[in-house]
C-alpha positions in Angstrom: -14.0 128.8 -142.4 -15.5 125.2 -141.9 -14.6 123.7 -138.5 -15.4 120.2 -139.1 -12.9 118.9 -141.5 -13.5 115.7 -143.6 -11.1 113.8 -142.1 -9.1 114.0 -138.7 -6.1 116.6 -138.7 -2.9 116.3 -136.7 -1.3 119.2 -135.5 0.4 120.0 -138.8 -2.6 119.7 -140.9 -4.5 121.6 -138.3 -2.1 124.5 -138.8 -2.0 124.4 -142.6 -5.8 124.4 -142.7 -6.7 126.7 -140.0 -3.6 128.8 -139.4 -1.6 129.3 -135.9 -3.0 131.2 -133.2 -1.4 134.9 -133.1 -0.3 134.8 -129.5 1.7 137.8 -129.7 -1.4 139.9 -130.2 -2.9 139.1 -127.0 0.4 139.2 -124.6 0.0 140.4 -121.1 -3.1 141.7 -119.2 -4.0 144.1 -122.1 -3.9 141.3 -124.7 -6.3 139.4 -122.3 -8.8 142.3 -122.4 -8.3 142.5 -126.4 -9.1 138.8 -126.5 -12.3 138.9 -124.5 -13.1 142.2 -126.7 -12.8 140.1 -129.8 -15.0 137.5 -128.4 -17.4 140.0 -127.4 -17.4 141.5 -131.1 -18.0 138.3 -132.7 -21.0 137.7 -130.9 -20.0 134.2 -129.8 -22.4 132.3 -127.8 -22.3 129.1 -126.0 -22.9 125.8 -127.9 -24.0 123.6 -125.4 -27.7 124.6 -125.6 -27.6 127.5 -123.2 -26.7 130.2 -125.8 -25.0 132.3 -123.1 -22.7 135.0 -124.3 -19.1 133.7 -124.1 -17.4 136.9 -123.5 -19.6 137.7 -120.1 -18.7 134.2 -119.0 -14.9 134.9 -119.6 -15.2 138.4 -117.7 -17.1 136.6 -114.8 -14.2 134.2 -114.2 -11.0 136.3 -114.8 -9.3 135.7 -111.4 -6.0 134.0 -110.2 -5.7 130.7 -110.2 -8.9 130.1 -112.2 -9.7 126.9 -113.8 -11.2 126.2 -117.3 -13.2 123.0 -117.9 -14.0 121.7 -121.7 -17.2 120.0 -121.6 -17.1 117.2 -124.1 -19.4 114.9 -122.6 -22.4 115.4 -124.8 -24.9 113.6 -122.5 -27.9 114.0 -124.7 -28.3 110.8 -126.7 -29.6 112.7 -129.9 -26.5 115.0 -130.0 -23.1 113.9 -131.7 -21.3 117.2 -132.8 -19.0 117.3 -129.8 -17.6 114.0 -130.6 -17.0 114.7 -134.3 -15.0 117.8 -133.3 -12.9 115.8 -130.8 -12.6 113.0 -133.5 -11.6 115.2 -136.4 -10.6 118.6 -135.3 -9.2 118.0 -131.5 -6.6 120.8 -132.0 -9.0 123.2 -132.8 -10.9 122.6 -129.7 -7.3 122.7 -127.9 -6.5 125.9 -129.4 -9.8 127.3 -127.9 -9.0 125.8 -124.6 -5.6 127.6 -124.5 -7.2 130.7 -125.4 -9.9 130.6 -122.8 -7.3 129.8 -120.1 -5.3 132.8 -121.3 -8.3 135.0 -121.1 -9.2 134.2 -117.5 -5.8 133.7 -116.4 -6.2 129.9 -115.7 -3.5 127.9 -114.4 -5.3 124.5 -115.0 -7.6 123.2 -117.5 -9.5 120.0 -117.9 -11.2 118.3 -121.0 -14.2 116.1 -119.8 -15.5 113.1 -121.7 -17.4 110.2 -120.7 -15.6 107.1 -119.5 -14.6 104.8 -122.1 -15.5 107.5 -124.8 -14.2 106.5 -128.5 -12.9 110.1 -128.8 -10.1 109.2 -126.1 -7.4 108.0 -128.7 -7.8 111.0 -130.8 -7.7 113.6 -127.9 -4.6 111.7 -126.2 -2.8 111.6 -129.6 -3.3 115.4 -130.0 -2.4 116.3 -126.5 0.9 114.1 -127.1 1.7 116.8 -130.3 1.4 119.8 -128.3 3.3 121.7 -126.0 0.8 123.9 -124.4 1.1 126.8 -122.3 -1.7 125.5 -119.7 -1.3 122.1 -118.8 -4.5 119.8 -120.0 -5.7 116.8 -118.1 -8.2 114.5 -119.3 -11.3 113.7 -117.0 -13.3 110.7 -117.6 -16.8 111.2 -116.2 -19.7 108.5 -115.7 -21.9 108.0 -118.5 -25.0 109.4 -117.1 -27.4 112.3 -118.6 -27.1 114.8 -115.9 -23.2 114.2 -115.3 -22.5 116.7 -118.2 -24.3 119.6 -116.5 -21.9 122.2 -115.6 -22.4 122.0 -111.8 -22.2 118.2 -111.9 -18.7 118.4 -113.7 -17.6 120.9 -110.9 -19.0 118.4 -108.2 -17.3 115.3 -110.1 -13.8 117.2 -110.4 -14.0 118.4 -106.7 -15.5 115.3 -105.1 -15.8 112.3 -107.5 -19.4 112.8 -107.3 -21.1 113.6 -110.6 -24.3 114.9 -109.6 -25.6 118.7 -110.0 -24.6 120.9 -107.1 -27.7 123.3 -107.9 -28.1 126.7 -109.3 -26.1 128.6 -106.8 -23.3 129.8 -106.4 -22.2 129.6 -110.2 -19.0 127.9 -111.1 -17.6 131.2 -111.7 -18.1 132.2 -108.4 -16.8 129.1 -106.6 -16.1 126.0 -109.0 -13.8 123.1 -109.0 -12.0 122.9 -105.5 -13.6 126.2 -104.7 -11.9 128.1 -107.7 -13.4 130.2 -110.1 -14.1 127.9 -112.8 -15.2 128.4 -116.7 -17.0 125.6 -118.1 -17.5 125.8 -121.9 -18.9 123.3 -124.2 -16.1 122.0 -126.7 -17.8 123.5 -129.8 -17.8 126.9 -128.3 -14.1 126.7 -127.5 -13.5 125.6 -131.2 -15.5 128.5 -132.2 -13.5 130.7 -129.8 -10.4 129.5 -131.8 -12.0 130.4 -135.0 -12.9 134.1 -133.9 -9.1 134.5 -133.2 -8.0 132.8 -136.4 -10.4 134.8 -138.8 -10.8 137.9 -136.9 -14.2 138.9 -135.2 -15.9 140.6 -138.2 -14.7 137.7 -140.6 -16.0 135.2 -138.2 -19.5 136.9 -137.9 -19.9 136.6 -141.8 -18.2 133.2 -142.3 -19.5 131.3 -138.9 -21.1 128.0 -139.3 -22.9 125.8 -136.9 -22.7 122.1 -136.2 -26.1 120.2 -135.8 -26.7 116.8 -135.2 -29.7 115.3 -137.4 -31.2 111.8 -137.0 -34.4 110.2 -137.9 -36.2 110.2 -141.2 -33.3 111.8 -143.3 -30.9 110.2 -146.1 -27.7 111.2 -144.4 -28.2 111.2 -140.5 -25.1 112.7 -138.7 -23.4 115.9 -138.0 -24.1 118.6 -140.7 -22.3 122.1 -140.9 -24.2 124.9 -142.2 -24.3 128.8 -142.3 -25.4 130.1 -138.6 -28.9 130.4 -137.7 -30.5 127.9 -140.2 -34.2 127.0 -140.3 -35.3 123.4 -139.5 -35.9 122.8 -143.2 -32.3 123.9 -144.0 -31.1 121.6 -141.3 -33.1 118.6 -142.9 -32.0 119.6 -146.5 -28.2 119.5 -145.3 -28.7 115.9 -144.2 -29.8 114.8 -147.5 -33.6 115.6 -147.2 -36.5 113.4 -145.8 -36.6 109.9 -146.6 -40.5 109.7 -146.1 -43.1 112.2 -144.9 -42.2 113.8 -141.5 -44.9 115.0 -139.2 -43.0 116.8 -136.6 -39.2 117.4 -135.6 -37.8 117.3 -131.9 -35.5 120.3 -131.4 -33.1 120.7 -128.8 -32.6 116.8 -127.7 -34.3 115.1 -125.1 -35.2 118.4 -123.2 -36.2 120.2 -126.1 -39.6 121.0 -127.8 -41.7 119.3 -130.5 -42.7 121.1 -133.7 -44.4 120.9 -136.9 -43.1 124.4 -138.3 -40.0 123.6 -140.4 -39.5 127.6 -140.7 -38.3 127.7 -137.3 -34.7 127.9 -136.1 -32.8 125.9 -133.8 -33.2 126.3 -130.1 -31.4 124.4 -127.1 -28.9 121.7 -127.9 -28.4 121.8 -131.5 -29.8 118.6 -132.2 -32.8 117.6 -134.7 -34.8 114.2 -134.7 -37.1 114.1 -137.6 -40.3 112.1 -136.7 -41.8 110.1 -139.7 -45.8 110.5 -140.4 -45.9 106.8 -139.7 -44.7 106.9 -136.1 -46.5 108.0 -132.9 -45.1 110.9 -131.4 -46.7 110.2 -128.3 -45.1 106.8 -127.9 -41.6 108.3 -128.8 -42.1 110.9 -126.1 -43.2 108.3 -123.5 -40.1 106.4 -124.1 -37.8 109.6 -123.7 -39.5 110.7 -120.4 -39.1 107.2 -119.0 -35.3 107.5 -120.0 -34.9 111.1 -118.3 -36.9 109.8 -115.0 -34.4 106.9 -115.0 -31.4 109.2 -115.3 -32.6 111.5 -112.3 -30.1 112.5 -109.9 -32.4 111.8 -107.2 -31.4 114.6 -105.0 -34.5 117.0 -105.0 -38.2 116.5 -104.9 -38.8 117.5 -108.7 -36.3 114.8 -110.1 -37.0 112.2 -107.2 -40.7 112.2 -107.4 -42.0 114.7 -110.3 -40.1 112.8 -113.1 -41.3 109.3 -112.5 -44.8 110.9 -111.9 -45.0 112.6 -115.4 -43.4 109.7 -117.2 -46.2 107.4 -115.6 -48.8 109.6 -116.6 -47.7 110.1 -119.9 -47.3 106.3 -120.2 -51.1 105.9 -118.9 -51.8 108.7 -121.6 -50.2 106.5 -124.4 -52.5 103.6 -123.3 -55.7 105.9 -123.6 -55.7 107.3 -120.1 -56.6 111.0 -119.4 -54.5 114.0 -119.9 -55.8 116.2 -116.9 -53.4 114.9 -114.3 -50.4 115.4 -116.5 -51.4 118.7 -117.6 -51.7 120.0 -113.9 -48.3 118.5 -113.0 -46.3 119.6 -115.7 -46.3 123.5 -114.5 -45.4 122.1 -111.0 -42.1 120.8 -112.4 -40.5 123.8 -114.1 -38.1 125.9 -112.3 -38.3 123.9 -109.2 -35.2 121.5 -109.6 -31.8 121.8 -108.4 -30.7 121.8 -112.0 -32.9 122.1 -115.2 -33.4 118.4 -115.7 -36.9 118.6 -114.7 -37.6 121.5 -116.6 -36.3 119.8 -119.9 -38.7 116.9 -119.3 -41.7 119.2 -118.5 -41.0 121.2 -121.7 -40.8 118.1 -123.9 -44.0 116.5 -122.3 -45.8 120.0 -122.8 -44.8 120.5 -126.5 -45.9 116.8 -127.2 -49.3 117.6 -125.9 -49.6 120.6 -128.2 -48.1 118.9 -131.4 -49.7 115.5 -131.1 -53.3 116.9 -129.6 -54.9 114.8 -132.3 -53.1 111.8 -131.3 -54.2 112.2 -127.6 -57.8 112.1 -128.9 -57.4 108.9 -130.8 -55.2 107.1 -128.1 -58.2 108.1 -125.7 -60.8 106.6 -127.9 -58.9 103.6 -128.9 -56.0 102.9 -126.7 -53.3 103.4 -129.3 -52.9 105.4 -132.7 -50.0 104.0 -134.6 -47.5 101.2 -134.2 -43.9 102.9 -133.6 -41.9 101.0 -136.0 -38.2 101.5 -136.7 -37.9 104.7 -134.7 -34.7 104.9 -132.6 
């Protein structure tokens, strides 16, 4: 079953296309257990980048007066799949949100999107058509890269400050206003609804993934294809290459560069195809400068580490040495209050590996290629 329709579905269209949730099968506490068991049998994992088993998260949050937060902020500039879902299939997401709330016994749900997001009219109209068991409110979150991290959402919904709280305690233990909180990506919730509508075994056989593809492809945008695709299959689904591609960035701005198209997806389901005429080091330097500017500035690795590696990488592009950068990168990983520094370090380290020949050329000439037409 496709989860992304070609045009927006209102509630009646959604029910004709996807069906009506079989609430009677999940009534009461035993029904909640059956629902979580179905999610586990389906093998559903988070679609926000972490890939954590959804059933484990559901069981961790089950408590009286828990809260479910749907994360539709999509802070990474290379990802558009959540916006596509909320625009075209908002009721599938909202069905999943209600199921998650039922599974954990939540009394409140929140749908988070960025302030002024273009998805707001679609979501608002969808909510007006429904009479849900658990109330849903929309929260508009500041447009910052780190504001969509799960602890940052918890912090914002509690205090109005959209900065990450740190790795402990987890939201399942103490989340919004101190209550156990489930934070799930909106595609994860749409997939959860599909598990219930199809049944776990049929879902496993029919599951599809949404991937945002940009760069040197004929049809950039969000594609839907069978689960676990190779990078070559992802590029083909976007119409194929418009020109030779030297490498792809997998997993968004905090992901990895690779030149091996036989590999699968990792991290955020977003792929950027870098054309052969472009310079991967210059593109990476731009991304690292963006990540440094988006720092929460509340721990050393973010406040000092990110600007340092961004400066080191900019110097490398101008022909400077790579030794200091290579030394600093391992010091950044695993030490931040959130995973923001880890992603920047991962991106930079992969660029040094994949574009090693360009490093040599830059050091010899101060530049290798002109970065033309690469967004």
